[in-house]
A tleap script that builds the chain and sets N, CA, C and O, in Angstrom:
source leaprc.protein.ff14SB
mol = sequence {
  NMET SER ASP THR ASN ALA ILE LEU GLU GLU
  VAL GLU PRO LEU ILE ALA PRO SER GLN LYS
  MET GLY VAL ARG TYR LEU ILE GLY VAL LEU
  LEU SER VAL ILE MET LEU LEU LEU VAL ALA
  PHE PRO LYS ILE TYR ILE LYS ASN GLN ILE
  TYR TYR LYS SER ARG ASP ILE ALA VAL LEU
  LYS ARG GLU PHE ASN ALA LEU LYS GLU GLU
  ASN ARG VAL ILE THR SER GLN VAL GLU ALA
  ILE ARG PHE LYS ASN GLN ILE LEU ASP THR
  LEU CPHE
}
set mol.1.N position { 35.121 -57.881 -16.776 }
set mol.1.CA position { 34.236 -56.735 -17.755 }
set mol.1.C position { 32.214 -57.138 -17.909 }
set mol.1.O position { 31.282 -56.381 -18.180 }
set mol.2.N position { 32.233 -58.270 -17.667 }
set mol.2.CA position { 30.826 -58.986 -17.448 }
set mol.2.C position { 30.442 -58.771 -16.265 }
set mol.2.O position { 29.262 -58.419 -16.271 }
set mol.3.N position { 31.018 -58.829 -14.927 }
set mol.3.CA position { 30.568 -58.257 -13.623 }
set mol.3.C position { 30.125 -57.071 -13.229 }
set mol.3.O position { 29.379 -56.775 -12.295 }
set mol.4.N position { 30.987 -56.015 -14.529 }
set mol.4.CA position { 30.708 -54.626 -14.927 }
set mol.4.C position { 29.383 -54.567 -15.329 }
set mol.4.O position { 28.555 -53.821 -14.807 }
set mol.5.N position { 29.107 -55.513 -16.458 }
set mol.5.CA position { 27.898 -55.249 -17.084 }
set mol.5.C position { 26.834 -55.362 -16.318 }
set mol.5.O position { 25.911 -54.548 -16.361 }
set mol.6.N position { 26.866 -56.731 -15.279 }
set mol.6.CA position { 25.711 -57.341 -14.587 }
set mol.6.C position { 25.623 -56.321 -13.597 }
set mol.6.O position { 24.552 -56.607 -13.062 }
set mol.7.N position { 26.074 -55.286 -12.994 }
set mol.7.CA position { 26.101 -54.583 -12.305 }
set mol.7.C position { 25.424 -53.283 -12.426 }
set mol.7.O position { 24.727 -52.588 -11.686 }
set mol.8.N position { 25.959 -53.190 -13.840 }
set mol.8.CA position { 25.146 -51.834 -14.472 }
set mol.8.C position { 23.834 -51.891 -15.079 }
set mol.8.O position { 23.149 -50.915 -15.385 }
set mol.9.N position { 23.423 -53.574 -15.286 }
set mol.9.CA position { 22.170 -53.939 -15.746 }
set mol.9.C position { 21.025 -54.036 -14.149 }
set mol.9.O position { 19.800 -53.921 -14.164 }
set mol.10.N position { 21.493 -54.163 -13.491 }
set mol.10.CA position { 20.613 -54.257 -12.103 }
set mol.10.C position { 20.704 -53.143 -11.958 }
set mol.10.O position { 19.588 -52.679 -12.193 }
set mol.11.N position { 21.840 -51.839 -11.526 }
set mol.11.CA position { 21.469 -50.625 -11.056 }
set mol.11.C position { 20.740 -49.540 -12.073 }
set mol.11.O position { 19.929 -48.680 -11.731 }
set mol.12.N position { 21.168 -49.764 -13.233 }
set mol.12.CA position { 20.329 -48.855 -14.162 }
set mol.12.C position { 18.931 -48.600 -14.053 }
set mol.12.O position { 18.594 -47.441 -14.299 }
set mol.13.N position { 17.727 -49.695 -13.635 }
set mol.13.CA position { 16.353 -49.441 -13.553 }
set mol.13.C position { 16.515 -48.190 -12.472 }
set mol.13.O position { 16.146 -47.071 -12.829 }
set mol.14.N position { 16.879 -48.322 -11.604 }
set mol.14.CA position { 16.890 -47.495 -10.181 }
set mol.14.C position { 17.637 -46.087 -10.783 }
set mol.14.O position { 17.099 -44.986 -10.670 }
set mol.15.N position { 18.437 -46.210 -11.182 }
set mol.15.CA position { 18.612 -44.757 -11.740 }
set mol.15.C position { 18.061 -43.756 -12.420 }
set mol.15.O position { 17.983 -42.576 -12.079 }
set mol.16.N position { 17.412 -44.627 -14.084 }
set mol.16.CA position { 16.986 -43.753 -14.859 }
set mol.16.C position { 15.463 -44.617 -14.973 }
set mol.16.O position { 15.448 -45.779 -15.379 }
set mol.17.N position { 14.545 -44.090 -14.674 }
set mol.17.CA position { 13.120 -44.910 -14.319 }
set mol.17.C position { 12.904 -45.255 -15.745 }
set mol.17.O position { 13.215 -44.493 -16.661 }
set mol.18.N position { 12.392 -46.360 -15.903 }
set mol.18.CA position { 12.001 -46.704 -17.522 }
set mol.18.C position { 10.516 -46.088 -18.092 }
set mol.18.O position { 10.103 -46.254 -19.239 }
set mol.19.N position { 9.730 -45.244 -16.882 }
set mol.19.CA position { 8.698 -44.780 -17.133 }
set mol.19.C position { 8.816 -43.734 -17.957 }
set mol.19.O position { 9.857 -43.157 -17.643 }
set mol.20.N position { 8.106 -42.997 -19.163 }
set mol.20.CA position { 8.106 -41.932 -19.795 }
set mol.20.C position { 6.759 -40.790 -19.298 }
set mol.20.O position { 5.579 -41.078 -19.094 }
set mol.21.N position { 7.342 -39.632 -19.215 }
set mol.21.CA position { 5.923 -38.797 -19.160 }
set mol.21.C position { 4.726 -39.276 -19.823 }
set mol.21.O position { 4.855 -39.722 -20.963 }
set mol.22.N position { 3.579 -39.250 -19.280 }
set mol.22.CA position { 2.859 -39.886 -20.270 }
set mol.22.C position { 1.654 -38.203 -20.509 }
set mol.22.O position { 1.709 -37.041 -20.105 }
set mol.23.N position { 0.757 -38.964 -21.327 }
set mol.23.CA position { -0.592 -37.430 -21.313 }
set mol.23.C position { -1.358 -37.065 -19.982 }
set mol.23.O position { -1.906 -35.969 -19.866 }
set mol.24.N position { -1.382 -38.159 -18.829 }
set mol.24.CA position { -2.033 -38.421 -17.699 }
set mol.24.C position { -1.016 -37.229 -16.759 }
set mol.24.O position { -1.498 -36.184 -16.324 }
set mol.25.N position { 0.320 -37.593 -16.580 }
set mol.25.CA position { 0.748 -36.230 -15.861 }
set mol.25.C position { 1.044 -35.262 -16.665 }
set mol.25.O position { 1.328 -34.230 -16.056 }
set mol.26.N position { 1.092 -35.180 -17.867 }
set mol.26.CA position { 0.973 -33.733 -18.314 }
set mol.26.C position { -0.577 -32.801 -17.909 }
set mol.26.O position { -0.702 -31.586 -17.755 }
set mol.27.N position { -1.579 -33.844 -17.824 }
set mol.27.CA position { -2.907 -33.237 -17.344 }
set mol.27.C position { -3.140 -32.839 -16.184 }
set mol.27.O position { -3.675 -31.841 -15.702 }
set mol.28.N position { -2.395 -34.274 -15.570 }
set mol.28.CA position { -2.105 -33.804 -14.075 }
set mol.28.C position { -1.739 -32.268 -13.464 }
set mol.28.O position { -2.383 -31.469 -12.784 }
set mol.29.N position { -0.432 -32.258 -14.028 }
set mol.29.CA position { 0.358 -31.063 -13.918 }
set mol.29.C position { -0.259 -29.505 -14.832 }
set mol.29.O position { 0.321 -28.437 -14.636 }
set mol.30.N position { -1.283 -29.582 -15.653 }
set mol.30.CA position { -1.958 -28.767 -15.944 }
set mol.30.C position { -2.979 -28.208 -15.342 }
set mol.30.O position { -3.269 -27.017 -15.459 }
set mol.31.N position { -3.909 -29.465 -14.302 }
set mol.31.CA position { -4.608 -28.839 -13.365 }
set mol.31.C position { -3.901 -28.472 -12.224 }
set mol.31.O position { -4.385 -27.651 -11.444 }
set mol.32.N position { -2.702 -29.034 -12.012 }
set mol.32.CA position { -2.549 -28.126 -10.748 }
set mol.32.C position { -2.205 -26.998 -10.732 }
set mol.32.O position { -2.417 -26.281 -9.754 }
set mol.33.N position { -1.497 -26.515 -11.989 }
set mol.33.CA position { -1.270 -25.213 -12.749 }
set mol.33.C position { -2.567 -24.004 -12.323 }
set mol.33.O position { -2.627 -22.984 -11.636 }
set mol.34.N position { -3.494 -24.799 -13.165 }
set mol.34.CA position { -4.698 -24.285 -13.268 }
set mol.34.C position { -5.456 -23.939 -11.867 }
set mol.34.O position { -6.142 -22.926 -11.726 }
set mol.35.N position { -5.269 -24.792 -10.976 }
set mol.35.CA position { -5.725 -24.767 -9.823 }
set mol.35.C position { -5.193 -23.708 -8.964 }
set mol.35.O position { -5.789 -22.745 -8.482 }
set mol.36.N position { -4.104 -24.015 -8.870 }
set mol.36.CA position { -3.310 -22.693 -8.433 }
set mol.36.C position { -3.435 -20.923 -8.597 }
set mol.36.O position { -3.295 -19.922 -7.895 }
set mol.37.N position { -3.895 -21.396 -10.423 }
set mol.37.CA position { -4.163 -19.320 -11.099 }
set mol.37.C position { -5.915 -19.530 -10.086 }
set mol.37.O position { -6.506 -18.512 -9.724 }
set mol.38.N position { -6.213 -20.254 -9.926 }
set mol.38.CA position { -7.637 -20.002 -9.662 }
set mol.38.C position { -7.738 -19.534 -7.661 }
set mol.38.O position { -8.510 -18.862 -6.978 }
set mol.39.N position { -6.818 -20.135 -7.463 }
set mol.39.CA position { -6.576 -19.675 -5.958 }
set mol.39.C position { -5.818 -18.633 -6.012 }
set mol.39.O position { -6.183 -17.763 -5.221 }
set mol.40.N position { -4.903 -18.366 -6.630 }
set mol.40.CA position { -4.211 -17.011 -6.680 }
set mol.40.C position { -4.600 -15.969 -7.149 }
set mol.40.O position { -5.128 -15.204 -6.341 }
set mol.41.N position { -4.525 -15.594 -8.345 }
set mol.41.CA position { -5.630 -14.609 -8.351 }
set mol.41.C position { -7.329 -13.790 -7.953 }
set mol.41.O position { -7.513 -12.631 -8.325 }
set mol.42.N position { -8.043 -14.285 -7.460 }
set mol.42.CA position { -8.858 -13.970 -6.556 }
set mol.42.C position { -8.056 -12.828 -5.386 }
set mol.42.O position { -8.313 -11.678 -5.032 }
set mol.43.N position { -6.964 -13.840 -5.025 }
set mol.43.CA position { -6.688 -13.207 -3.751 }
set mol.43.C position { -5.721 -11.591 -3.896 }
set mol.43.O position { -5.789 -10.526 -3.284 }
set mol.44.N position { -4.922 -12.056 -4.934 }
set mol.44.CA position { -4.144 -10.725 -5.917 }
set mol.44.C position { -5.416 -9.571 -6.117 }
set mol.44.O position { -5.275 -8.493 -5.538 }
set mol.45.N position { -6.686 -9.813 -6.959 }
set mol.45.CA position { -7.648 -8.790 -7.136 }
set mol.45.C position { -7.943 -8.462 -6.040 }
set mol.45.O position { -7.993 -7.239 -6.171 }
set mol.46.N position { -8.233 -8.716 -4.804 }
set mol.46.CA position { -8.890 -8.508 -3.797 }
set mol.46.C position { -7.653 -7.553 -2.970 }
set mol.46.O position { -8.018 -6.444 -2.579 }
set mol.47.N position { -6.590 -7.860 -2.775 }
set mol.47.CA position { -5.513 -6.930 -2.501 }
set mol.47.C position { -5.344 -5.816 -3.448 }
set mol.47.O position { -4.681 -4.850 -3.070 }
set mol.48.N position { -5.714 -5.819 -4.305 }
set mol.48.CA position { -5.252 -4.705 -5.368 }
set mol.48.C position { -6.413 -3.585 -5.069 }
set mol.48.O position { -6.166 -2.402 -4.833 }
set mol.49.N position { -7.898 -4.244 -5.128 }
set mol.49.CA position { -8.949 -3.548 -4.936 }
set mol.49.C position { -8.945 -2.983 -3.612 }
set mol.49.O position { -9.312 -1.809 -3.649 }
set mol.50.N position { -8.613 -3.464 -2.256 }
set mol.50.CA position { -8.289 -3.075 -0.874 }
set mol.50.C position { -7.358 -1.827 -1.420 }
set mol.50.O position { -7.846 -0.723 -1.663 }
set mol.51.N position { -5.957 -2.137 -1.585 }
set mol.51.CA position { -5.137 -0.779 -1.794 }
set mol.51.C position { -5.747 0.151 -2.429 }
set mol.51.O position { -5.458 1.249 -1.953 }
set mol.52.N position { -6.639 0.220 -3.502 }
set mol.52.CA position { -6.842 1.335 -4.325 }
set mol.52.C position { -8.076 1.874 -3.859 }
set mol.52.O position { -8.502 2.931 -4.323 }
set mol.53.N position { -8.726 1.189 -2.918 }
set mol.53.CA position { -9.860 1.906 -2.028 }
set mol.53.C position { -9.310 2.503 -0.914 }
set mol.53.O position { -9.929 3.465 -0.459 }
set mol.54.N position { -8.128 2.103 -0.278 }
set mol.54.CA position { -7.664 2.809 0.601 }
set mol.54.C position { -7.312 3.874 0.266 }
set mol.54.O position { -7.884 4.864 0.723 }
set mol.55.N position { -6.100 4.012 -0.772 }
set mol.55.CA position { -5.957 5.400 -1.409 }
set mol.55.C position { -7.223 6.366 -1.803 }
set mol.55.O position { -7.114 7.517 -1.381 }
set mol.56.N position { -8.307 6.089 -2.487 }
set mol.56.CA position { -9.326 6.851 -2.350 }
set mol.56.C position { -9.750 7.461 -1.121 }
set mol.56.O position { -10.264 8.577 -1.046 }
set mol.57.N position { -9.419 6.371 0.228 }
set mol.57.CA position { -10.451 6.868 1.391 }
set mol.57.C position { -9.289 8.336 1.623 }
set mol.57.O position { -9.714 9.487 1.731 }
set mol.58.N position { -8.063 8.031 1.655 }
set mol.58.CA position { -7.064 8.732 2.365 }
set mol.58.C position { -7.382 10.054 1.617 }
set mol.58.O position { -7.589 11.025 2.345 }
set mol.59.N position { -7.465 10.273 0.034 }
set mol.59.CA position { -7.678 11.019 -0.622 }
set mol.59.C position { -8.608 12.022 0.015 }
set mol.59.O position { -8.263 13.184 0.232 }
set mol.60.N position { -9.829 11.523 0.313 }
set mol.60.CA position { -11.544 11.929 0.559 }
set mol.60.C position { -11.131 12.506 2.325 }
set mol.60.O position { -11.647 13.516 2.805 }
set mol.61.N position { -10.204 11.694 3.021 }
set mol.61.CA position { -9.987 11.982 4.389 }
set mol.61.C position { -8.901 13.312 4.533 }
set mol.61.O position { -8.917 14.121 5.461 }
set mol.62.N position { -7.947 13.317 3.352 }
set mol.62.CA position { -7.370 14.584 3.241 }
set mol.62.C position { -8.428 15.938 3.050 }
set mol.62.O position { -8.704 16.683 3.990 }
set mol.63.N position { -8.760 16.043 2.183 }
set mol.63.CA position { -9.834 16.779 1.649 }
set mol.63.C position { -10.886 17.006 2.551 }
set mol.63.O position { -11.401 18.123 2.566 }
set mol.64.N position { -11.275 16.150 3.282 }
set mol.64.CA position { -12.054 16.435 4.310 }
set mol.64.C position { -11.422 17.669 5.730 }
set mol.64.O position { -11.940 18.663 6.238 }
set mol.65.N position { -10.371 17.104 5.909 }
set mol.65.CA position { -9.892 17.677 6.777 }
set mol.65.C position { -9.308 18.979 6.382 }
set mol.65.O position { -9.003 19.830 7.218 }
set mol.66.N position { -9.179 19.107 5.335 }
set mol.66.CA position { -9.109 20.733 4.249 }
set mol.66.C position { -10.045 20.889 4.694 }
set mol.66.O position { -9.961 21.158 5.892 }
set mol.67.N position { -11.236 20.848 4.213 }
set mol.67.CA position { -12.845 21.554 3.848 }
set mol.67.C position { -13.046 21.501 5.525 }
set mol.67.O position { -14.164 22.009 5.603 }
set mol.68.N position { -12.770 21.289 6.489 }
set mol.68.CA position { -13.035 21.200 8.023 }
set mol.68.C position { -12.004 22.409 8.510 }
set mol.68.O position { -12.392 23.005 9.515 }
set mol.69.N position { -10.892 22.803 8.006 }
set mol.69.CA position { -10.059 23.740 8.816 }
set mol.69.C position { -10.413 24.969 7.456 }
set mol.69.O position { -10.074 26.074 7.879 }
set mol.70.N position { -10.819 25.045 6.409 }
set mol.70.CA position { -11.310 26.017 5.965 }
set mol.70.C position { -12.661 26.504 6.640 }
set mol.70.O position { -12.779 27.647 7.083 }
set mol.71.N position { -13.659 25.567 6.686 }
set mol.71.CA position { -14.940 25.722 7.405 }
set mol.71.C position { -14.037 26.999 8.670 }
set mol.71.O position { -13.738 28.129 8.284 }
set mol.72.N position { -13.812 26.631 9.768 }
set mol.72.CA position { -13.204 27.038 10.442 }
set mol.72.C position { -12.670 28.377 10.530 }
set mol.72.O position { -13.053 29.179 11.381 }
set mol.73.N position { -11.855 28.610 9.724 }
set mol.73.CA position { -11.546 29.973 9.402 }
set mol.73.C position { -12.768 30.546 8.886 }
set mol.73.O position { -13.166 31.561 9.458 }
set mol.74.N position { -13.531 30.034 7.788 }
set mol.74.CA position { -14.391 30.944 7.178 }
set mol.74.C position { -15.500 31.244 8.552 }
set mol.74.O position { -16.162 32.245 8.281 }
set mol.75.N position { -15.802 30.787 9.642 }
set mol.75.CA position { -16.417 30.780 10.507 }
set mol.75.C position { -16.026 32.007 11.620 }
set mol.75.O position { -16.789 32.788 12.188 }
set mol.76.N position { -14.900 31.911 11.692 }
set mol.76.CA position { -14.125 32.652 12.706 }
set mol.76.C position { -14.199 33.970 11.875 }
set mol.76.O position { -14.526 35.006 12.454 }
set mol.77.N position { -13.911 33.979 10.548 }
set mol.77.CA position { -14.010 35.529 9.560 }
set mol.77.C position { -15.960 35.818 9.767 }
set mol.77.O position { -16.388 36.954 9.560 }
set mol.78.N position { -16.620 35.053 10.040 }
set mol.78.CA position { -17.848 35.372 9.909 }
set mol.78.C position { -18.370 36.099 10.985 }
set mol.78.O position { -18.950 37.170 10.806 }
set mol.79.N position { -18.109 35.290 12.770 }
set mol.79.CA position { -17.760 35.868 13.671 }
set mol.79.C position { -17.559 37.216 14.160 }
set mol.79.O position { -18.097 38.021 14.921 }
set mol.80.N position { -16.380 37.100 13.265 }
set mol.80.CA position { -15.670 38.544 13.580 }
set mol.80.C position { -16.271 39.491 12.997 }
set mol.80.O position { -16.238 40.609 13.511 }
set mol.81.N position { -17.006 39.254 11.708 }
set mol.81.CA position { -17.904 40.250 10.675 }
set mol.81.C position { -18.994 40.718 11.578 }
set mol.81.O position { -19.395 41.879 11.658 }
set mol.82.N position { -19.629 39.218 12.558 }
set mol.82.CA position { -21.007 39.727 12.843 }
set mol.82.C position { -20.244 40.598 14.257 }
set mol.82.O position { -20.973 41.542 14.563 }
set mol.83.N position { -19.541 40.550 14.766 }
set mol.83.CA position { -19.213 41.497 16.037 }
set mol.83.C position { -18.918 42.781 15.478 }
set mol.83.O position { -19.517 43.782 15.869 }
set mol.84.N position { -17.924 42.830 14.476 }
set mol.84.CA position { -17.818 44.432 13.708 }
set mol.84.C position { -19.398 44.982 13.446 }
set mol.84.O position { -19.797 46.094 13.793 }
set mol.85.N position { -20.098 44.091 12.848 }
set mol.85.CA position { -21.246 44.563 12.666 }
set mol.85.C position { -22.062 45.407 13.961 }
set mol.85.O position { -22.499 46.558 13.961 }
set mol.86.N position { -22.085 44.352 15.066 }
set mol.86.CA position { -22.875 44.493 15.848 }
set mol.86.C position { -22.394 46.168 16.615 }
set mol.86.O position { -23.191 47.029 16.988 }
set mol.87.N position { -21.229 46.222 16.663 }
set mol.87.CA position { -20.407 46.849 17.462 }
set mol.87.C position { -21.152 48.346 16.565 }
set mol.87.O position { -21.812 49.275 17.030 }
set mol.88.N position { -20.740 48.089 15.255 }
set mol.88.CA position { -21.216 49.253 14.739 }
set mol.88.C position { -22.470 50.299 14.722 }
set mol.88.O position { -22.656 51.516 14.724 }
set mol.89.N position { -23.365 48.842 14.700 }
set mol.89.CA position { -24.673 49.779 14.582 }
set mol.89.C position { -24.546 49.979 16.177 }
set mol.89.O position { -25.484 50.732 16.436 }
set mol.90.N position { -24.168 49.819 16.849 }
set mol.90.CA position { -24.513 50.245 18.273 }
set mol.90.C position { -23.973 51.928 18.457 }
set mol.90.O position { -24.492 52.839 19.102 }
set mol.91.N position { -22.666 51.912 17.573 }
set mol.91.CA position { -22.034 53.543 17.639 }
set mol.91.C position { -23.345 54.711 16.735 }
set mol.91.O position { -23.546 55.912 16.912 }
set mol.92.N position { -23.925 53.873 15.917 }
set mol.92.CA position { -24.482 54.753 15.102 }
set mol.92.C position { -26.019 54.780 15.754 }
set mol.92.O position { -26.885 55.505 15.264 }
savepdb mol mol.pdb
quit
């Protein structure tokens, strides 16, 4: 039984370290978390801004294409009316 106790006394410091987490450890962990957040949040913010700007650009591009098509239709209507007026002017 004494051999068992002697072995346990030798092995116990290896299994359960005697040092407890102190204030320095807590401060180190908190600083690490703060540094991680300082790196992560700007990246997330920038990605969100890029996403929202690209959505705005897509809306503007869609509106531009619709207006360009509308301009083409109106231009062809104006040309048709102009042609019709020129023919009617020559008949009278």
